[in-house]
C-alpha positions in Angstrom: -15.5 -20.4 -15.9 -14.6 -17.3 -14.1 -12.9 -14.7 -15.2 -10.6 -11.9 -13.9 -10.8 -8.4 -15.2 -8.2 -6.1 -14.9 -9.2 -2.2 -14.4 -6.8 -0.1 -15.9 -6.9 3.4 -13.9 -6.1 6.0 -17.1 -4.8 9.3 -16.1 -5.0 12.5 -18.4 -2.0 14.5 -17.9 -1.3 18.0 -19.2 0.9 20.8 -18.8 0.4 24.5 -19.5 2.9 27.3 -20.3 2.5 30.7 -19.1 4.4 33.6 -20.7 6.2 35.8 -18.4 7.4 38.9 -20.6 10.9 40.3 -19.7 11.6 43.6 -20.8 14.6 45.4 -21.8 14.1 49.0 -22.6 16.7 51.4 -24.5 16.2 53.9 -26.0 13.8 52.1 -28.6 11.2 49.9 -26.7 11.9 46.1 -28.1 9.7 43.4 -28.0 9.6 39.5 -28.7 6.3 38.5 -29.9 5.7 35.0 -28.2 3.0 32.4 -28.3 3.0 28.7 -26.4 1.3 25.3 -26.8 1.1 23.6 -23.7 2.4 20.3 -23.2 -0.7 17.5 -24.2 0.2 14.2 -22.6 -3.1 12.2 -23.4 -3.6 9.2 -21.5 -1.3 7.4 -19.2 -1.6 3.9 -18.3 -0.6 3.6 -14.4 -0.3 -0.2 -14.6 2.2 -0.5 -17.0 6.0 0.4 -16.9 5.6 2.4 -20.2 6.7 6.1 -20.4 4.5 8.4 -21.4 5.6 11.1 -23.9 4.1 14.4 -24.6 5.4 17.4 -27.0 4.6 21.7 -26.5 5.7 24.0 -28.8 7.1 27.9 -28.1 7.0 30.1 -31.4 8.6 33.2 -31.0 10.0 36.8 -33.3 12.4 38.5 -31.7 14.3 41.8 -33.0 17.8 40.1 -31.2 19.0 37.2 -29.9 17.2 35.7 -26.7 17.8 33.1 -24.1 14.5 30.7 -23.1 14.4 29.7 -19.7 11.4 27.6 -18.0 10.9 27.4 -14.2 10.1 24.4 -12.3 6.7 24.6 -11.9 3.9 25.5 -9.6 3.8 22.3 -7.9 7.6 21.2 -8.0 8.6 23.8 -5.1 11.5 25.2 -7.1 13.4 21.9 -7.7 14.1 20.8 -11.8 15.1 16.8 -10.7 11.3 16.0 -11.2 8.8 18.6 -12.2 5.3 17.4 -10.8 1.9 17.1 -12.0 -1.0 17.4 -9.5 -4.5 15.9 -9.1 -7.5 18.1 -10.1 -9.2 16.4 -7.3 -7.0 14.8 -4.8 -3.7 14.8 -3.2 -2.2 12.2 -5.8 0.8 13.5 -8.1 2.3 12.4 -11.3 6.2 13.1 -11.5 7.6 14.2 -15.1 10.0 16.5 -17.0 10.6 18.5 -19.7 13.4 18.3 -22.3 15.2 20.3 -24.8 16.2 16.7 -26.7 13.4 14.1 -28.0 15.9 11.7 -25.7 15.0 13.0 -22.7 19.0 13.8 -21.3 18.9 17.9 -21.2 16.3 19.0 -18.6 14.8 22.3 -19.8 15.0 24.9 -17.1 17.0 28.0 -16.2 20.3 27.1 -16.6 21.2 26.4 -13.2 21.2 23.3 -11.1 22.2 20.9 -14.3 19.6 22.2 -16.3 20.0 23.7 -19.6 18.3 27.0 -21.4 17.6 27.3 -25.2 19.3 30.1 -27.0 17.8 31.2 -30.2 18.8 33.6 -33.0 17.2 37.0 -33.7 13.9 37.0 -36.2 11.4 33.4 -36.2 12.1 30.4 -33.7 10.2 27.4 -33.3 11.0 25.6 -30.0 9.8 22.0 -28.9 9.6 21.0 -25.3 9.6 17.4 -25.2 8.0 15.9 -22.1 8.3 12.6 -20.3 6.2 11.0 -17.6 8.3 8.0 -15.9 5.9 4.6 -16.0 5.0 2.8 -13.3 3.8 5.7 -11.3 0.7 4.6 -9.1 -2.2 7.3 -9.6 -5.8 7.5 -9.7 -7.8 8.4 -12.5 -8.4 11.7 -13.6 -6.7 14.8 -14.6 -3.4 16.0 -13.6 -1.9 19.7 -14.4 1.0 22.0 -13.6 1.9 25.4 -14.6 5.1 26.4 -16.3 6.6 29.9 -16.7 8.2 30.7 -19.7 11.0 33.3 -19.4 12.8 35.0 -22.7 15.6 37.2 -21.9 16.9 39.4 -24.8 
């Protein structure tokens, strides 16, 4: 009796956050204390049409209200409509995006081109980064990455 086996390529996905500091100088120097936890998607099943989601966190402590913007990413060629996770080993890539809301409606960007920014009050703020990799993408097994710059204006 013959059986067919299906090999499911799994893709390990992650996006890293790099903090870019914005400085405002007045008579006294102000600073925003910031830490970020990159988005980790875990395994992506390239055979199914199911999306894979992930979350990351930006933690801020700013002396005054601030605006938090995210770059398009190092592989997205400046566009926010679709961000790109690139393979570490070959030319494969996977589309994804980052959102302000868990429903994946408001793309977190720089405030232009149909993207949104996050405004935060002075003091401590914990911001969630919601991420989605759409299902049905064919990509080889391996690790995929992107680098997003977090820009804080206060």
